[in-house]
C-alpha positions in Angstrom: 17.4 6.5 -0.8 14.4 6.8 -3.1 10.8 7.2 -2.1 8.1 5.0 -3.7 4.4 5.8 -3.7 2.1 2.9 -4.5 -0.6 5.0 -6.0 -4.2 4.7 -7.3 -5.1 7.9 -9.2 -8.8 7.2 -8.5 -8.3 7.5 -4.8 -8.6 10.9 -3.1 -6.2 9.8 -0.2 -3.7 8.6 -2.7 -3.9 11.9 -4.7 -3.6 13.9 -1.5 -0.5 11.9 -0.4 1.1 12.5 -3.8 0.3 16.2 -3.5 1.9 16.2 0.0 5.1 14.5 -1.3 5.3 17.1 -4.1 4.7 20.0 -1.7 7.5 18.7 0.5 9.8 18.4 -2.5 10.2 14.7 -2.1 11.5 13.0 -5.3 9.1 10.1 -5.7 8.8 7.1 -7.9 5.1 6.6 -8.5 3.9 3.1 -9.1 0.3 2.7 -10.1 -0.1 -0.6 -8.1 -3.3 -1.7 -9.9 -1.3 -1.8 -13.1 2.0 -2.9 -11.6 1.3 -4.6 -8.2 4.1 -5.5 -5.9 5.2 -9.1 -6.0 4.8 -11.4 -3.0 8.3 -10.7 -1.7 7.9 -6.9 -2.1 4.6 -7.1 -0.3 6.1 -9.1 2.6 8.9 -6.5 2.9 6.3 -3.7 3.0 4.2 -5.6 5.6 7.3 -6.1 7.7 8.2 -2.4 7.5 4.6 -1.5 8.5 4.7 -4.0 11.3 1.4 -5.5 10.0 0.0 -8.8 9.0 -1.5 -9.2 5.6 -5.1 -9.1 6.8 -4.5 -5.7 8.3 -3.6 -4.3 4.9 -6.7 -5.6 3.1 -9.5 -3.2 2.0 -12.5 -4.8 3.7 -15.1 -3.5 1.2 -13.2 -4.7 -1.8 -12.7 -8.1 -0.2 -16.4 -8.4 0.4 -17.1 -7.4 -3.3 -15.1 -10.4 -4.5 -16.4 -12.7 -1.8 -13.0 -13.1 -0.1 -13.1 -14.3 3.6 -9.6 -12.9 4.1 -9.6 -12.8 7.9 -9.4 -16.6 8.1 -6.8 -17.1 5.3 -3.3 -18.3 5.8 -0.8 -15.3 5.5 1.0 -16.7 2.4 -2.3 -17.5 0.6 -3.6 -14.0 1.4 -0.5 -12.3 0.1 -0.7 -14.3 -3.1 -4.4 -13.2 -3.4 -3.4 -9.6 -2.8 -0.8 -9.8 -5.6 -3.4 -11.3 -8.0 -6.1 -8.8 -6.9 -4.1 -5.6 -6.0 -7.4 -3.7 -5.4 -7.4 -5.5 -2.1 -4.3 -3.6 -0.9 -4.9 -0.5 1.3 -3.7 2.7 -0.3 -1.6 4.8 -0.6 1.5 3.1 0.6 4.8 5.0 0.8 8.2 3.4 1.2 11.2 5.6 2.1 14.4 5.2 4.0 13.8 1.6 4.8 10.4 2.4 6.3 6.8 2.2 5.0 3.7 4.2 5.8 0.1 4.2 5.0 -1.3 7.5 3.9 -4.5 7.3 5.9 -4.5 10.2 6.6 -1.9 11.5 4.1 0.0 13.3 6.8 0.9 10.0 8.4 3.6 9.4 5.8 5.6 12.4 7.1 6.7 10.2 10.0 8.8 8.0 7.6 10.4 10.8 5.5 
């Protein structure tokens, strides 16, 4: 099964996670999610694998920057907003072996490999 890294090259945690995957010899498909965001169905699957609700995966500072009161939003509406504004999605996300992990810190992704 392939490993996917939803990556933002501007993010130090994302770069560190990519380096860790390289160091471990993990063949990885890198998706720059700001250019190619997951669609709503993909995001729902990732959230289910993480065991999270959408509001738990939102970057609070970026939500504030765009004036989004995400904590009171309906799950489906928030997911649509995250697809439209992928900067809202916490990073980096790694999907591997039917599991997902958030690389905060990067070493956390080792649990799913």
